C-alpha positions, -999 to +999 in steps of 0.1 A: +644-538-472+674-558-455+699-541-433+728-542-455+707-527-485+693-501-460+729-492-450+740-490-486+714-468-500+719-445-467+757-441-479+746-433-515+721-408-502+749-390-481+773-388-512+748-366-528+746-340-498+754-304-509+778-285-488+750-263-476+731-292-463+761-306-448+766-273-429+729-273-419+732-306-404+764-301-387+749-270-371+719-289-360+741-315-342+767-291-328+742-268-311+723-298-297+754-313-282+781-286-281+776-253-263+780-231-296+761-201-308+745-214-339+749-179-356+788-181-352+789-216-370+796-206-406+820-216-433+848-191-421+846-196-387+875-205-366+866-233-344+886-221-313+871-184-318+836-201-316+843-219-287+853-255-299+881-265-276+900-300-283+877-320-260+848-304-281+866-312-314+868-349-305+830-350-296+824-332-329+842-356-347+821-386-332+790-367-337+797-363-373+809-397-380+774-409-363+753-381-384+770-390-416+777-426-414+815-420-420+848-428-403+872-398-394+904-411-382+916-393-351+954-393-363+946-369-391+954-332-384+925-316-365+906-289-385+908-253-375+879-238-393+844-250-400+854-251-438+878-276-430+854-298-411+832-295-441+861-306-465+867-335-443+830-346-442+827-342-479+858-361-487+847-390-461+812-392-479+830-395-514+850-427-502+822-442-479 
């Protein structure tokens, strides 16, 4: 399979991800790269309350972009909750 074809099929597969699977994958990358307790990373969690500061948020954006093959503009309002992060990822997957 050529690179362009593989990239397109990767994007199509990402669009079909369920919210639970997105959260699961988000947990995996966050726990691996940002010092956050995996048990505290649930949909209703406030990012500041679980230790995600502004620097960690930028890192989280870059990690999500890499993991889900999406672009998240940094000029958008930064999310305050895990649910908002999930909303952004889902919206970006739909346009990807």
